[in-house]
N, C-alpha and C positions, 0 to 999 in steps of 0.2 A: 553560456548556454549548454555547451557540451558537458561540462562538469556537473551542472545541475541535472541534466538528463541522465548522466551516468550514475549519479547518486540515487536518483529515483528508480532507475532500472535495477540497480544493485539491491536497493531496499525491497522492491517488489519481489525480486527473485529470492531473497533471503526469507521474506514472509511466506512465500509459496512453498519453499523447500522445507522450512521448519514445520509449517502446517501439515504438509503432506507426510513428512516423516513421523510426526506425532500422531496424526489421525489414522494413518494406515499401517505403519510399521510397529509402533509401540501400542497402538490400539487404545489411545485415550479418546475422550469425547472430542467432537469437532470444535466445541466451544473452547476447551482448554488448548487445543492446537491452534485455534485462531488467535487467542489472546497471546500465546507464546510467540507465534509468528509475528504478530503486530509489535510485540515488545522487542524482538530482534530487529525488525525493520526500523523502528524508532531509534534503536541504538545505533544502527548504521547511519541514519540521518544526523543524529547528534554528534557522532564522531567524524563526520565528513569535513568539517572545517568551513562549511558554507556560511554566508552571512545569516544573521538572525532572521531576516525577512524570508529568505529562501528556506531555511529550516522550518519556520512556522508554516509556510505554505505546503511543504512536503509532509509535515505532520498532519495537517488537515486532510491532505489527499489520501494518506495512508489510513487514517481513521474512517474516512468516508468509504474507502475501498472495503474495509473490513465490515462496516455496517451494511453496505450494499450486497456483499457476498452473503452475509447472514440472511438478509431479506430475500435474496434470490433462492437460497437453499430452503428457507421455510415456506415461501410462497409458491415455488415451482418444484414440487417433489420429483417430477420426471427429469429435471435437469440434473446432470451429474455434478456433485460438489466441486470437483476440480474444474469443470467448465464454468461454474458460477464464480469461482475464485478468479479464473482467467478473465472473464467478462468484467468483473469488478476491477481488476487490475488495469484493464484497458480504459475503463471509465476514469479511474484515478489518474492514469497517464494523460488523458485528454483534459481533465480538470487542472492538473498541474501545469501543462503547457499553456492552457488558456490563462491561468493565473500568472505564469511567467510573462506572457505577452502583455497583460494588462497591469499587473501589480508591481512586478519587479522591474520592469522597464520604465515605469513612471518615475520622473525625476523627483528627488526628495525636496521637501519644502513647500 
C-alpha cells in the first residue's frame, strides 16, 4: 500500500509541477499544460513497476483528475486554476485509495 500511495503522490506531484511550469512559466495554454502534465504522470505510473491492476487503477485516477480539474476550471471561473488542480488531485487520491481497498485487495479468481 505504501508503494502504491507513493507512486500516486509522485505522479500527482509530477502532473501538477509540469502543468504549473508550462501554464505559467512558459505561458502555453492550460490545455497543453494539462495534457503534458498528464503524460508525465502516466509515464511515472508506467515506470513504477507496480502490478498491472494497480497501474490501471492509477491511470484511471489520473485521467479522472485531469477531467475533473478541466471541468472545475471551466464551470467555476472564480476558482483559481491551481486550486482546481489541487482539488481534483485530492479527488483522485480518494478514488485511488477507494479502488485500492475494493479492487486490489480482492483476491484473484
